[in-house]
C-alpha positions in Angstrom: -27.9 8.2 56.4 -29.9 11.3 55.7 -28.6 12.8 59.0 -27.2 11.8 62.3 -29.1 8.7 63.5 -28.2 9.5 67.2 -29.8 12.9 68.0 -28.7 14.6 71.2 -32.2 14.9 72.7 -35.9 14.1 72.1 -36.5 17.5 70.7 -33.9 17.0 68.0 -35.3 13.5 67.2 -38.8 14.9 66.9 -37.7 17.7 64.7 -35.7 15.4 62.5 -38.6 13.0 62.0 -40.9 15.9 61.1 -38.4 17.4 58.7 -37.9 14.2 56.8 -41.6 13.5 56.5 -42.2 17.0 55.1 -39.3 16.5 52.7 -40.8 13.2 51.3 -44.2 14.9 50.8 -46.1 14.2 54.0 -47.4 17.4 55.6 -46.1 17.0 59.1 -46.0 19.1 62.3 -44.7 18.6 65.8 -46.6 18.6 69.1 -50.0 18.4 67.5 -53.0 18.5 70.0 -55.9 16.3 69.1 -59.2 15.9 70.9 -60.1 12.3 71.7 -63.0 10.7 73.7 -60.7 10.7 76.7 -59.5 14.3 76.3 -56.7 16.1 74.5 -53.7 14.2 73.4 -50.5 15.8 72.2 -48.8 13.9 69.3 -45.0 14.1 68.9 -45.3 14.3 65.1 -48.6 14.3 63.2 -48.5 13.9 59.4 -51.0 13.8 56.6 -50.4 12.4 53.1 -52.4 15.0 51.2 -51.7 13.3 47.9 -53.5 10.1 49.0 -57.2 9.5 48.3 -57.9 8.8 52.0 -55.6 11.6 53.3 -53.7 9.0 55.2 -52.8 10.2 58.8 -49.6 9.3 60.5 -49.3 9.3 64.3 -45.6 9.3 65.3 -44.2 9.0 68.8 -40.5 9.6 69.4 -38.5 8.1 72.3 -34.9 9.3 72.6 -34.3 6.9 75.5 -31.0 5.4 76.4 -32.6 1.9 76.5 -34.9 -0.2 74.4 -38.7 0.5 74.5 -40.8 -2.0 76.5 -44.2 -3.5 75.6 -46.1 -1.1 77.9 -45.2 1.9 75.8 -46.3 0.2 72.7 -49.6 -0.8 74.3 -50.3 2.8 75.4 -49.4 4.0 71.9 -51.9 1.6 70.4 -54.7 3.3 72.3 -53.5 6.7 71.2 -53.4 5.6 67.6 -57.0 4.2 67.8 -58.5 7.2 69.6 -56.9 9.8 67.3 -58.1 8.1 64.1 -54.6 7.6 62.8 -54.1 5.2 59.8 -50.4 4.4 60.4 -48.6 4.5 63.7 -44.8 4.9 63.8 -42.8 4.4 67.0 -39.3 5.7 66.8 -36.6 4.9 69.3 -33.0 5.8 69.5 -32.0 2.4 71.0 -34.6 0.0 69.6 -37.3 -2.1 71.2 -37.6 -5.0 73.5 -38.7 -8.3 72.0 -42.1 -8.2 73.7 -42.8 -4.8 72.2 -42.0 -6.0 68.7 -44.1 -9.2 69.1 -47.0 -7.0 70.3 -47.2 -5.0 67.1 -47.0 -7.9 64.7 -49.9 -7.8 62.2 -50.9 -4.3 63.2 -50.7 -0.9 61.5 -47.9 0.1 63.9 -44.2 0.2 62.8 -41.4 0.2 65.3 -38.1 1.7 64.1 -34.9 3.1 65.3 -34.1 6.6 63.8 -31.6 4.9 61.5 -34.2 2.5 60.3 -36.7 5.3 59.8 -34.2 7.1 57.6 -33.5 3.9 55.6 -37.2 3.4 55.2 -37.7 6.8 53.6 -34.3 7.3 52.0 -35.2 6.5 48.4 -38.2 8.8 48.5 -36.1 11.5 50.2 -33.4 11.1 47.6 -35.9 11.7 44.8 -37.9 14.5 46.4 -35.1 16.3 48.2 -31.6 15.4 47.1 -32.4 15.4 43.4 -34.4 18.7 43.6 -31.8 20.5 45.6 -28.8 19.4 43.5 -30.5 20.1 40.2 -31.4 23.5 41.3 -27.8 24.2 42.5 -26.2 23.1 39.2 -28.7 24.6 36.8 -26.5 27.4 35.5 -23.4 25.2 35.6 -25.1 22.5 33.5 -26.0 25.1 30.9 -22.4 26.3 30.7 -21.0 22.8 30.0 -23.8 20.8 28.2 -22.8 19.9 24.7 -25.5 22.1 23.0 -26.7 25.4 24.4 -27.6 28.1 21.8 -27.7 30.9 24.4 -24.3 30.1 25.7 -22.9 29.7 22.1 -24.1 33.2 21.2 -22.3 34.8 24.1 -19.2 32.5 23.5 -19.0 33.8 20.0 -18.6 37.3 21.3 -15.6 36.5 23.5 -12.0 37.2 22.4 -9.6 34.2 21.9 -8.2 34.4 25.4 -11.6 34.2 27.0 -12.7 31.4 24.7 -9.6 29.5 25.7 -10.4 30.0 29.4 -14.0 28.8 28.8 -12.8 25.7 27.0 -10.4 24.9 29.8 -13.1 25.2 32.4 -15.5 23.2 30.3 -13.0 20.4 29.9 -12.3 20.4 33.6 -15.9 20.3 34.8 -18.1 19.0 32.1 -18.1 15.3 32.9 -18.5 15.9 36.6 -21.5 18.2 36.1 -23.1 15.8 33.6 -22.7 12.8 36.0 -24.1 14.8 39.0 -27.0 15.8 36.8 -27.7 12.2 35.9 -27.5 11.1 39.5 -30.0 13.8 40.4 -32.6 12.8 37.9 -35.5 11.0 39.7 -35.7 8.3 37.0 -32.2 7.2 38.0 -33.0 7.1 41.7 -36.3 5.2 41.0 -34.4 2.6 39.0 -32.0 1.7 41.9 -32.5 0.0 45.1 -31.9 2.2 48.2 -28.9 0.1 49.2 -27.2 1.1 45.9 -27.4 4.8 46.9 -27.3 4.6 50.7 -23.6 4.2 51.3 -22.4 7.8 51.3 -18.7 6.8 51.7 -18.9 4.8 48.5 -20.7 7.6 46.8 -18.0 10.1 47.8 -15.1 7.8 47.0 -16.4 7.3 43.5 -16.4 11.1 42.9 -12.8 11.3 44.0 -11.7 8.3 41.9 -13.3 9.7 38.8 -12.8 13.5 39.2 -9.9 14.1 41.6 -9.1 15.6 44.9 -11.1 18.8 44.3 -14.2 16.6 44.6 -13.3 15.1 48.0 -16.3 16.0 50.1 -16.3 15.7 53.9 -20.0 15.2 54.7 -20.9 12.2 56.8 -24.6 12.4 56.0 -26.5 13.1 52.8 -28.2 16.3 54.1 -24.8 17.8 54.6 -23.5 16.4 51.3 -26.3 18.3 49.5 -25.0 21.6 51.0 -21.4 20.7 50.2 -22.0 19.8 46.6 -24.2 22.9 46.1 -21.6 25.2 47.6 -18.9 23.7 45.4 -21.1 23.9 42.3 -21.7 27.6 43.1 -18.0 28.3 43.2 -17.4 26.5 39.9 -20.3 28.3 38.3 -18.8 31.6 39.4 -15.6 30.8 37.4 -17.7 30.7 34.3 -19.5 33.9 35.2 -16.1 35.6 35.4 -15.1 34.4 32.0 -18.3 35.8 30.4 -18.3 38.9 32.6 -21.7 38.1 34.2 -24.3 35.3 34.6 -25.5 35.0 31.0 -28.4 32.9 32.1 -29.9 35.4 34.6 
């Protein structure tokens, strides 16, 4: 999961949906007021895909109810979608939908999803546009310290005494493979070539890091959003070790 699929309240659900849509490239905002023939309607989350030719509009309604959503809610949402000129309607429920509600939206431009299903639907795009971007930014200096060929690093390395060169080699041996693997996993071409299910299991993702690189790389995050932060913080600490060896950030 990108984040906790069971938000504590409707406000958190609404904010989470809006945040994910923005992160995948859909310009979204919460509590958008739209004028309709029957008056002003407030949309939980309103999004526009500015990159699309038709500027596709998303109308999203969030229900953080403790029970499944009935057909009457879907019927009312259909009217809202039509009157606001939305192209795609998304109904998001914490606990799912009654059978009648799901039957009602068959062959329509409305999608009914739990928050977990919503995250699965957009996970691959989120991985490419958010996870990859954030991680690559976090490891930029570290990658330059350990990549096989880097002329700038080599110039500064040649100026170090033997003791510092030895410290650098030790750090490079310790962290090079990890950094190169994380860099590979964070390239969008890799993500685009895999099915979402191959990336979605965060526990498998974390266990592979430990199996390959040791206990230092045992991360605690339960969701990918937190994992981005955890890996980034760890990479920053590793990078600082290289800065110390060289006396400063040689890539600044």
